[in-house]
C-alpha positions as CSV (number, residue, x, y, z in Angstrom):
1,M,82.4,116.1,62.9
2,G,80.2,117.8,65.5
3,S,81.0,118.2,69.2
4,G,78.3,115.6,70.1
5,N,80.4,113.0,68.1
6,V,83.7,113.6,69.8
7,V,84.3,112.6,73.4
8,S,87.9,113.8,73.6
9,A,91.1,114.2,71.7
10,N,94.8,114.0,72.7
11,S,98.1,114.2,71.0
12,Q,101.6,112.8,71.4
13,P,104.9,113.2,69.6
14,T,105.7,110.5,67.0
15,E,107.7,110.0,63.8
16,D,106.7,109.6,60.2
17,L,108.2,106.8,58.0
18,D,111.2,108.9,57.2
19,G,112.0,109.6,60.9
20,N,110.8,113.2,60.8
21,E,109.0,114.5,63.9
22,A,105.2,114.3,63.7
23,L,102.1,114.3,65.9
24,E,99.7,111.5,66.5
25,I,96.3,112.9,67.3
26,M,93.8,110.4,68.7
27,V,90.1,111.4,68.5
28,I,87.8,109.4,70.8
29,L,84.4,109.2,69.2
30,A,81.0,108.7,71.0
31,P,79.3,105.4,70.6
32,G,77.5,105.3,67.3
33,A,79.3,108.4,66.0
34,P,81.3,106.6,63.2
35,A,78.0,105.7,61.4
36,S,76.9,109.3,61.4
37,I,80.1,111.1,60.4
38,S,80.6,111.7,56.7
39,G,83.9,111.6,54.8
40,G,83.5,115.3,54.1
41,A,83.3,116.0,57.8
42,V,86.5,114.0,58.4
43,I,88.3,115.9,55.7
44,N,87.0,119.3,57.0
45,T,88.3,118.4,60.5
46,L,91.7,117.4,59.2
47,T,92.0,120.6,57.2
48,R,91.0,122.7,60.2
49,V,93.5,120.9,62.4
50,L,96.3,121.4,59.8
51,N,95.4,125.1,59.5
52,D,95.2,125.7,63.3
53,L,98.5,123.9,63.9
54,Q,100.2,126.0,61.2
55,K,98.8,129.2,62.7
56,A,100.2,128.2,66.0
57,G,103.7,127.6,64.5
58,E,103.5,123.8,64.6
59,D,105.1,122.3,61.6
60,R,104.9,118.6,62.5
61,F,102.5,116.6,60.4
62,P,99.4,115.4,62.3
63,F,98.5,111.8,61.9
64,M,94.8,111.6,62.9
65,R,93.5,108.4,64.4
66,Y,89.8,107.8,65.3
67,A,88.3,105.2,67.6
68,T,85.4,104.8,70.0
69,E,86.1,104.0,73.7
70,Q,84.8,100.5,73.1
71,E,87.3,100.0,70.2
72,L,90.2,101.1,72.3
73,K,89.1,98.8,75.1
74,E,88.9,95.8,72.6
75,L,92.4,96.7,71.3
76,A,93.8,96.8,74.8
77,E,92.3,93.5,75.6
78,A,93.7,91.9,72.5
79,D,97.2,93.1,73.5
80,D,96.9,91.3,76.8
């Protein structure tokens, strides 16, 4: 996806629909980045994350989420 398109990323434990342990990975994108990122780049990133997690011994499935800082701000305001 390109380092210029990603502001930050963080993860937290979650569960899948069956109650199995999983990871939620939130990728914060730079303004304008969503328009410049191809579907192939997203798939390549997910594949790389899956492979790196497996190499590290992590077997929880990563649910990848993407948002810009502005989108997160708007979601937080809507929840208020």
